[in-house]
VOPA-523535 format. One record per residue: residue number from 0; chain; x negated, y, z of N, C-alpha, C in turn. Coordinates in steps of 0.1 Angstrom, whole numbers. Each point is the difference from the previous one (the first is absolute). Last residue first. Layout:
N
  marse  roro    n.X    n.Y    n.Z   ca.X   ca.Y   ca.Z    c.X    c.Y    c.Z
    NUM     A      X      Y      Z      X      Y      Z      X      Y      Z
...
***
This chain:
319
  marse  roro    n.X    n.Y    n.Z   ca.X   ca.Y   ca.Z    c.X    c.Y    c.Z
    318     A   -603   1074    894     12     -6     -6      0      0    -15
    317     A    -44     -3     32      8     10     -7     12     -7     -6
    316     A    -35    -12     44      7     -4    -13      9     10     -6
    315     A    -45      7     32     14      0      0      5     -5    -14
    314     A    -47    -17     22      6     11     -8     15     -1      0
    313     A    -26    -20     42      2     -3    -14      6     12     -7
    312     A    -33      2     42     14      1     -3      2     -3    -15
    311     A    -39     -7     43      4     -1    -14     15      1     -1
    310     A    -23     22     44      2    -13     -6      4      1    -15
    309     A    -30     38     25     14     -5     -1      1    -13     -8
    308     A    -39     30      9      4     -6     12     15     -5      0
    307     A    -30     22    -35     12      7      6      4     -6     13
    306     A    -38    -18    -23     -2     14      0     12      8      7
    305     A      2    -47     -7    -10      3     10     -2     15      1
    304     A     29    -17    -33      6     -3     13    -10      4     11
    303     A    -15      5    -45     11      9      3      6     -3     14
    302     A    -34    -28    -19     -5     13      4     11      9      4
    301     A     14    -41    -15     -7     -2     12     -6     14      5
    300     A     19     -2    -43     11     -1     11     -7     -1     13
    299     A    -29     -1    -36      7     13      0     10      0     11
    298     A    -20    -41     -9     -9      9      7      6     14      1
    297     A     24    -31    -25      0     -4     14     -9      9      8
    296     A      0      4    -46     12      7      6      1     -4     15
    295     A    -33    -21    -27     -3     14      2     11      8      7
    294     A      7    -45    -11    -11      1     10     -3     14      3
    293     A     29     -8    -36      7     -3     13    -10      1     12
    292     A    -17      4    -44      8     12      3      7     -2     14
    291     A    -22    -38    -18    -10     10      4      7     13      4
    290     A     27    -33    -17     -4     -4     13    -11     10      5
    289     A     15      5    -44     11      3      9     -4     -3     15
    288     A    -29    -12    -35      0     15      1     11      4     10
    287     A     -3    -45    -11    -11      4      9     -1     15      1
    286     A     33    -19    -29      3     -3     14    -11      5      9
    285     A      7     26    -47     -1    -14      4      1     -1     16
    284     A     25     39    -30    -12     -3      7     -1    -15      4
    283     A     36     29    -24     -7    -12     -6    -14     -3      7
    282     A     36     33     11    -10      5     -8     -9    -11     -7
    281     A     34    -10     32      7      6    -12    -10      6    -10
    280     A    -16    -17     41      5    -11     -9      7      5    -12
    279     A    -15     31     33    -11     -6     -8      4    -11     -9
    278     A     33     20     28     -5     10     -9    -12     -6     -9
    277     A     19    -27     35     10      2    -11     -6     10    -10
    276     A    -26     -8     39      1    -12     -9      9      3    -12
    275     A     -1     32     34    -12      0     -8      0    -11    -10
    274     A     35      0     30      2     11    -10    -13      1     -8
    273     A     -2    -29     36      9     -6    -11      2     11    -11
    272     A    -22     13     39     -9     -7     -9      8     -7    -11
    271     A     23     23     34     -8     10     -7     -9     -7    -10
    270     A     28    -27     28      8      8    -11     -9     10     -7
    269     A    -14    -48     22     -2     14      3      7      8    -11
    268     A     -2    -49     -2      8      5     12     -1     15      3
    267     A    -22    -25    -38     13     -6      2      8      7     10
    266     A    -45     12     -9      7      1    -12     14     -6      0
    265     A    -30     -4     37      7     13     -1      7      2    -13
    264     A    -26    -39      7     12      0      8      8     13     -1
    263     A    -41     -2    -22      9     -9     -6     13     -1      7
    262     A    -35     24     20      6      7    -12     10     -8     -7
    261     A    -24    -19     36     10      9      4      6      8    -11
    260     A    -35    -29    -11     12     -7      3     11      9      6
    259     A    -43     20    -10      6     -7    -12     14     -6      3
    258     A    -33     24     30     12      6     -5      8     -7    -11
    257     A    -43    -13     20     10      0     11     13      6     -5
    256     A    -37      0    -29      4    -14      3     11     -1     10
    255     A    -20     41     -9      8     -4    -11      5    -14      2
    254     A    -30     16     32     13      8      0      9     -4    -11
    253     A    -44    -18      3      9     -6     10     13      7      1
    252     A    -36     15    -28      8    -10     -6     10     -6     10
    251     A    -23     50      1      0    -13      7     10    -10     -7
    250     A    -18     38    -32      4      1     14      1    -15      6
    249     A      7     16    -50    -11      5      7      4      2     15
    248     A     28    -14    -39     -6    -10      8    -13      4      7
    247     A     34     20    -34    -14      3      1     -7    -10      8
    246     A     43    -10    -31     -3      5     14    -15      2      1
    245     A     20      6    -48     -2    -11      9     -2      6     14
    244     A     17     12    -55     -3      5     13     -1    -13     10
    243     A    -10      0    -54     10     -3     10     -5      4     13
    242     A    -18     27    -43      0    -13      6     11     -2     10
    241     A    -11     32    -43      8      0     11      0    -14      6
    240     A    -28     35    -38      1    -13      7      9      1     13
    239     A    -15     36    -30     13     -6     -4      2    -14      7
    238     A    -32     31     24      3      3    -14     14     -6     -3
    237     A    -10    -19     41    -12      6     -6      3      3    -15
    236     A     21    -23     51      3      9    -12    -13      6     -5
    235     A     22    -32     41    -11     -2    -10      4      7    -12
    234     A     14     -2     57      3      3    -14    -12     -1     -9
    233     A     17    -20     48    -12      4     -6      3      2    -15
    232     A     33     -1     48     -3     -4    -14    -14      6     -5
    231     A      9    -12     52      4     10     -9     -4     -4    -14
    230     A    -10    -24     42     13     -2     -5      6     11     -9
    229     A    -40     -9     32     -2     -4    -14     12     -3     -7
    228     A     -8     18     46      3    -14     -1     -2     -6    -15
    227     A     -5     46     10    -10     -7      8      2    -15     -1
    226     A     31     28    -21    -13      0     -7    -10     -8      8
    225     A     42      8     20      1    -10    -11    -13     -1     -8
    224     A      3     34     33     -1    -13      6      1    -12    -10
    223     A      5     44    -16    -14     -2      5     -1    -14      7
    222     A     42     14    -13     -8     -4    -12    -14     -2      4
    221     A     30     18     31      2    -15     -1     -8     -5    -12
    220     A    -19     43     26     12     -4     -8      1    -15     -1
    219     A    -34     21     25      8     12     -2     12     -2     -8
    218     A    -29    -33     36      2      3    -14      9     13     -1
    217     A    -34    -31     37      9     11     -2      1      3    -15
    216     A    -10    -49     26     -6     12     -6     11     11     -1
    215     A      9    -45     14    -10      5      9     -7     12     -4
    214     A     34    -26    -25      4     12      7     -9      3     13
    213     A     -9    -38    -29      3     11     -9      3     13      8
    212     A    -12    -44     20     -9      2    -12      3     12     -9
    211     A     24    -13     42    -14     -2      2     -9      4    -11
    210     A     48      3     -2     -5      9     11    -15     -2      1
    209     A     21    -28    -31      1     14     -4     -6     10     11
    208     A      5    -46     10    -11      2     -9      0     15     -5
    207     A     35    -13     29    -13     -1      7    -12      3    -10
    206     A     43     -4    -18     -1     12      7    -13      1      8
    205     A     12    -40    -22     -4     10    -10     -2     13      7
    204     A     16    -35     27    -13     -3     -5     -5     11    -10
    203     A     45      2     16    -10      4     11    -15     -3     -5
    202     A     34      9    -39      2     -6     12    -11      3     10
    201     A     23     21    -48    -11      0      9      4     -6     14
    200     A     32      2    -34    -12     -5     -7    -12      0      8
    199     A     39     35      9      2    -14     -5    -12     -4     -9
    198     A     -3     35     41      0      0    -15      2    -14     -5
    197     A     -5     11     46     14      4     -4      1      0    -16
    196     A    -41     -9     24      8    -12     -2     15      4     -2
    195     A    -34     34      9     -3     -7    -13     10    -12     -2
    194     A      2     24     41      5      8    -11     -2     -7    -14
    193     A    -15    -20     40     14      0      0      6      9    -11
    192     A    -47     -3      6      5    -13     -4     15      1     -1
    191     A    -22     37     18     -2     -1    -14      6    -13     -6
    190     A      2      7     47      9      9     -7     -2     -1    -15
    189     A    -30    -24     27     13     -6      0     11      9     -7
    188     A    -44     16      5      0    -10     -9     14     -7     -1
    187     A     -7     32     33     -1      7    -13      1    -11    -11
    186     A      0    -14     46     12      6     -4      0      6    -14
    185     A    -26    -43     20     -4     14     -4     13      7     -6
    184     A      2    -46     14     -7      7     11     -4     14     -3
    183     A     22    -29    -32      9      3     11     -7      8     11
    182     A    -26    -16    -37      9     10     -4      9      5     11
    181     A    -27    -38      9     -8     12     -2      8     12     -4
    180     A     21    -42      2     -3      5     13     -8     13      0
    179     A      8    -23    -41     13      6      6     -3      6     14
    178     A    -36    -23    -20      3     13     -7     13      6      5
    177     A    -13    -42     17     -9     11      5      3     13     -7
    176     A     24    -38    -15      4      4     13     -9     11      6
    175     A    -13    -19    -40     12      7     -2      6      5     13
    174     A    -36    -29      2     -5     14     -4     13      8     -3
    173     A      8    -45     11     -6      7     11     -4     15     -3
    172     A     17    -30    -34     11      4     10     -6      8     11
    171     A    -31    -18    -29      8     10     -7     11      6      9
    170     A    -25    -37     15     -8     12      1      7     12     -7
    169     A     19    -43     -3      0      4     14     -7     14      2
    168     A     -1    -22    -42     14      5      3      1      6     14
    167     A    -41    -21    -13      2     13     -6     14      6      3
    166     A     -9    -44     15     -7     10      8      1     14     -6
    165     A     19    -35    -24      8      2     13     -7     10      8
    164     A    -22    -13    -40     12      8     -2      8      3     12
    163     A    -37    -29      3     -4     14     -2     12      9     -3
    162     A      8    -46      4     -4      5     13     -4     15     -1
    161     A     10    -23    -40     12      2      8     -3      6     13
    160     A    -36    -14    -27      6     12     -5     13      3      8
    159     A    -21    -40     12     -9     12      3      6     13     -5
    158     A     21    -41    -12      2      3     15     -8     12      4
    157     A     -6    -16    -44     13      6      2      2      4     14
    156     A    -39    -24     -9     -1     14     -5     14      7      2
    155     A     -2    -45     10     -7      7     10     -2     15     -4
    154     A     21    -32    -30      8      4     11     -7      8     11
    153     A     -9     -1    -54     -6     -6     12      8      4     12
    152     A     12     16    -43      1    -14      0     -6     -7     13
    151     A     22     50    -17    -11     -6      8      3    -15      1
    150     A     19     46    -29      0    -14      1    -12     -5      7
    149     A     15     46     -8     -7     -6    -11      0    -15      0
    148     A     18     27     36      9     -1    -12     -6     -6    -12
    147     A    -26      9     39      9    -10      3     10     -3    -12
    146     A    -31     36     -3     -7    -13      0     10    -12      3
    145     A     17     44      3     -3     -4    -14     -8    -13     -1
    144     A      8     18     43     13     -5     -6     -2     -4    -15
    143     A    -36     20     22      2    -13      5     13     -6     -5
    142     A    -11     45    -11    -10     -9     -6      3    -15      5
    141     A     27     34     18      3     -2    -15    -10    -10     -6
    140     A     -8     15     44     12    -10      0      3     -3    -15
    139     A    -33     33      8     -5    -14      3     11    -10     -1
    138     A     12     45     -5     -8     -4    -11     -5    -15      2
    137     A     23     22     35     10     -4    -11     -8     -5    -12
    136     A    -25     17     35      6    -13      4     10     -5    -11
    135     A    -20     43     -5    -10    -11     -2      6    -13      3
    134     A     26     37      9     -1     -1    -14    -10    -12     -3
    133     A      5     14     44     12     -7     -4     -1     -3    -15
    132     A    -34     26     19     -1    -14      4     12     -8     -5
    131     A      2     46     -7    -10     -6     -9     -3    -15      4
    130     A     28     26     27      7     -3    -13    -10     -6    -10
    129     A    -17     12     43     10    -10      1      7     -4    -13
    128     A    -32     36      3     -7    -13      2     11    -11      1
    127     A     16     44     -3     -6     -4    -13     -7    -14      2
    126     A     18     20     38     10     -5     -8     -5     -5    -14
    125     A    -29     21     31      4    -14      5     10     -6     -9
    124     A    -13     44    -10    -11     -9     -3      4    -14      5
    123     A     29     34     11      1     -3    -14    -11    -10     -4
    122     A      0     16     44     12     -9     -2      2     -4    -15
    121     A    -34     32     13     -3    -13      4     11    -10     -3
    120     A     -3     42    -32      1     -2     15     -3    -15      3
    119     A    -24     17    -44     14     -1      5      0     -2     15
    118     A    -40     28    -24      4    -13      3     15     -1      5
    117     A    -20     36    -35      3     -1     14      5    -14      3
    116     A    -30     29    -41      9    -11      5      1      0     15
    115     A    -12     39    -41     -4     -7     12     11    -11      4
    114     A     -9     16    -52      7      4     12     -5     -8     12
    113     A    -34     10    -41     13     -7      2      6      3     14
    112     A    -38     21    -33      6      3     13     13     -7      3
    111     A    -33      3    -40     15     -1      0      6      3     13
    110     A    -49     -1     -7      6      8    -11     15      1      1
    109     A    -26    -26     31     -6     13      0      7      9    -10
    108     A     12    -45      3      5      7     12     -5     14      0
    107     A    -15    -29    -34     14      3     -2      5      8     12
    106     A    -43    -16      3      1     11    -10     14      4     -3
    105     A     -8    -37     29     -5     12      6      2     12    -10
    104     A     11    -43    -16     10      5      9     -4     13      7
    103     A    -32    -22    -27     11      6     -8     11      5      9
    102     A    -36    -22     20     -4     13     -5     11      6     -8
    101     A      7    -43     15      0      9     12     -4     14     -5
    100     A     -2    -34    -32     14      3      4      1     10     11
     99     A    -43    -17    -12      5     10    -10     15      4      3
     98     A    -19    -34     27     -8     13      2      6     11    -10
     97     A     16    -45     -4      5      7     12     -7     13      2
     96     A      3    -14    -50     -6     -6     12      6      7     12
     95     A      3      2    -57      8     -1     12     -7     -8     11
     94     A     -8     30    -51     -3    -11      9      9      1     12
     93     A      5     32    -35     -2    -12     -7     -3    -12      9
     92     A     25     53     -1     -8    -10      8      0    -13     -7
     91     A     18     47    -11     -7     -9     -9     -8    -10      8
     90     A     31     34     17    -15      2      2     -8    -10     -9
     89     A     47     -1      1     -3     14     -4    -15      3      2
     88     A     17    -42     14      1      1    -15     -4     14     -4
     87     A      4     -8     46    -12     -6     -6      0      0    -15
     86     A     38     15     23    -10      9      1    -13     -5     -6
     85     A     37    -29      2      2     10    -10    -11     11      0
     84     A      0    -33     34     -3     -6    -13      1     10    -11
     83     A     13     13     43    -15      0     -1     -4     -7    -14
     82     A     46      2     10     -5     13     -1    -16      0     -2
     81     A     23    -40      9      2      4    -14     -5     14     -2
     80     A      1    -19     44    -12     -4     -8      2      4    -15
     79     A     23     28     40      3    -12     -8    -12     -3     -9
     78     A     -9     25     47      6      2    -13      3    -13     -7
     77     A    -11     27     50      2    -13     -6      7      1    -13
     76     A    -30     33     37      9     -1    -11      0    -15     -5
     75     A    -17     33     46      1    -13     -7     10      1    -11
     74     A    -32     31     37     11      1     -9     -1    -13     -9
     73     A    -19      2     51     -4      2    -14     13      1     -8
     72     A     -4     -9     49      2     14     -5     -5      2    -14
     71     A      4    -42     26    -13      7      2      0     14     -5
     70     A     37    -29     -7     -1      2     15    -13      7      4
     69     A      7    -12    -45     10     10      3     -1      3     15
     68     A    -27    -35    -16     -5     13     -5     10     11      4
     67     A     14    -44      9    -12      4      9     -5     13     -4
     66     A     34    -18    -26      5      4     13    -11      5      9
     65     A    -12    -19    -42      7     13     -2      5      5     14
     64     A    -19    -43      0    -10     11     -2      6     13     -2
     63     A     29    -37      4     -7      2     12    -11     11     -1
     62     A     24    -14    -39      9      6     10     -8      4     12
     61     A    -15    -23    -42     -5     13      4      8      6     11
     60     A     10    -44    -19    -14      0      3     -5     14      6
     59     A     45    -17    -17     -2      4     14    -14      1      4
     58     A     19      9    -51      4     -9     10     -2      5     14
     57     A    -17     29    -32     -3    -14     -4      5     -9     11
     56     A     -4     54    -16     10     -8      7     -1    -15     -5
     55     A    -43     35      1     12     -4     -8      9     -8      9
     54     A    -31     41     17     -1    -14     -4     12     -4     -7
     53     A    -30     45     24     11     -5     -9     -3    -14     -4
     52     A    -14     45     36     -2    -13     -4     11     -5     -9
     51     A    -24     46     19     12     -4     -6     -2    -13     -6
     50     A    -27     19     44      1     -2    -14     14     -1     -5
     49     A    -36     16     44     14     -2     -4      0     -1    -16
     48     A    -41      3     25      9     -2     11     14     -3     -4
     47     A    -55     -3    -19     14      3     -4      9     -4     12
     46     A    -49     -6     -7      3     13      3     14      4     -3
     45     A    -24    -43     -4      0      8    -12      4     15      3
     44     A      0    -32     35    -13      1     -5     -2      8    -13
     43     A     43    -10     17     -7      9      9    -14      2     -4
     42     A     26    -31    -23      4     13     -3     -7     10      8
     41     A     -7    -45     10     -7      4    -12      4     14     -4
     40     A     22    -20     36    -14      3      4     -8      5    -12
     39     A     44    -15     -7      0     13      8    -14      4      3
     38     A      6    -42    -22      3     12     -8     -1     13      7
     37     A     -4    -39     25    -12      2     -8      2     11    -10
     36     A     37    -13     25     -9      7      8    -13      3     -7
     35     A     32    -27    -21      5     14      1    -10      8      8
     34     A     -8    -46     -2     -4      7    -13      5     15      0
     33     A     12    -28     36    -14      3      1     -5      7    -13
     32     A     44    -15      1     -1     12      9    -15      3      2
     31     A     10    -23    -46      4     -4     14     -2     13      8
     30     A    -14    -14    -48     14      5      2      5     -5     14
     29     A    -53     10    -16     10    -10      2     14      6      3
     28     A    -36     28    -29      3     -3     14     10    -12      0
     27     A    -36     33    -34      9    -12      1      2     -3     15
     26     A    -16     47    -30     -2     -9     11     11    -11     -1
     25     A    -24     48    -27      8    -12      0     -3     -8     13
     24     A     -3     54    -24     -6    -10      8      9    -12      2
     23     A     -9     51    -29      8    -12      1     -8    -11      8
     22     A      2     58     -5     -8    -12      0     10    -12      2
     21     A     11     48      1     -4     -4    -13     -8    -13     -1
     20     A     20     16     40    -11      9     -4     -6     -4    -13
     19     A     29    -38     13     -1     12      9    -12      8     -4
     18     A     29    -49     -8     -4     11     -8      0     13      8
     17     A     -1    -57      7      1     13      6     -5     11     -9
     16     A     19    -53     -3     -8      9     -7      3     14      7
     15     A      7    -57     14      3     15      0    -10      8     -8
     14     A     22    -54      8    -11      8     -6      4     15      1
     13     A     15    -48     28      4     11     -8    -13      8     -3
     12     A     18    -54     16     -9     12      1      6     11     -8
     11     A     22    -43      5    -11     -2      9     -8     13      2
     10     A     39      0    -30      3     -8     12    -11      0     11
      9     A      0     42    -32      2    -14     -3      3     -7     13
      8     A     -4     54    -24      3    -10     11      1    -14     -5
      7     A    -23     51    -11      4    -12     -8      2    -11     10
      6     A     -3     56      4      0    -13      6      5    -10     -9
      5     A    -20     55      4      7    -10     -8     -2    -14      6
      4     A     -4     52     19     -4    -13      2      8    -10     -9
      3     A    -16     57      7     10    -10     -4     -6    -14      1
      2     A    -10     55     16     -4    -14      0     12     -9     -3
      1     A      6     48      3    -12     -2     -8     -3    -15     -2
      0     A     48     27      8     -9     -8      7    -12     -4     -9
***
């Protein structure tokens, strides 16, 4: 495809850089449906009917534009911001503006040809919205609970915080109910949840997050799924230097956050992960390394049950 479109997305607007016929052109549009139509009209005036558009995965700001471009029959790629940052270093980029970022993304797309993105199914997008709302509610509740625990000397303020906490508790219960109903109403999602919850350590809440945030994509291996979640080791070796391996943490932080406590539980109750703990403990690995390995193993087990369509089976005990 000759024409590429680099997009630097923000909450209120987006900057585009169109690279076509060796020429570079720029435009800024509001991040609204009206702005999307402005972009479409501008592309027509440039004599371009189809582009390979690329934008960074930056929260939810670009979701609507990416879906709109895909529906308009453009090729769309959504890439990790770390990739664009690394590409910028190879280009010796010294300045950073929205205009330059859009141009950088356009040149990256023209030379590297990132994979095309396909929007998740409607039911997955709805589930994503619900689980992200639940996560936000939990975050707000933690903030209010911390304020209360810090000590409030003014009775009116205490009553206000307690009222907010009661309302947040009600909203959390409501959204949890909506998630259960949503999964029950879609046979495919319900089947995935039922398979995932056969794994000791993964409950309904964690299963919903994994379905919405991890297994909405196609993977060729469990390691690829773990890599997307940022749960594969990052080796540091150079000459005689041997640094301590750490998790790559390249990927959605919400996945690692969601898997932390399930991994802690699985270290006690999941026979497969208990074996991982025993092996690493014998090797002298610290607690956080063991928990990271448990998180990664949970993804491997989740990938396995979803790929085979069979419930989790604990390893056979050897006499």
